Phi, psi and omega in degrees: 000141190248130181292135188261156178303312181304314177298314182297319174299322181294315177299320177294326172295318173297321180295324180285345177268354172110008175289132184293149191296329177296313184299317183294315179306312180299322177299314177297317176297323167295334169281347172107015177281149174277158181302321180296321175296318181293315180301329179300325181283324188255054181279137185288146172265129176247121190282152180274107186259011187300322184291318179299319180300308181300318177299312184287337175293325184282316173307306181296335184280326175295313178299311183299314177296319177297319178295316183290324179295316185279012175100005181278203173263175183255027180300322181281333174291330178286322180301308177297327172289327182289318178300322180296318179293327172296313181303313190289325181291321177290327177294320183291322182291329178285315179302320179290324184286328185275349178284000000 
């Protein structure tokens, strides 16, 4: 048995109204839906944090450059490089998941 768009909309409406996810899953299994079909409805949402990673990369770089020029350490430059690597990995993950 395949989940229809109407059934998916109904399940999401139930979730918004506060029905527990486990209860909905049990109800769908009792109706004869497979575990794979049920998991399609309950896919977790991962927010896109790339812009925040890039903003903090720039902020850490500016703080690090200022600190380095004024005779301090280069710790914020290391933070900036780490944030850029996180940004790059997130960018690659999103590109891979959209393919």
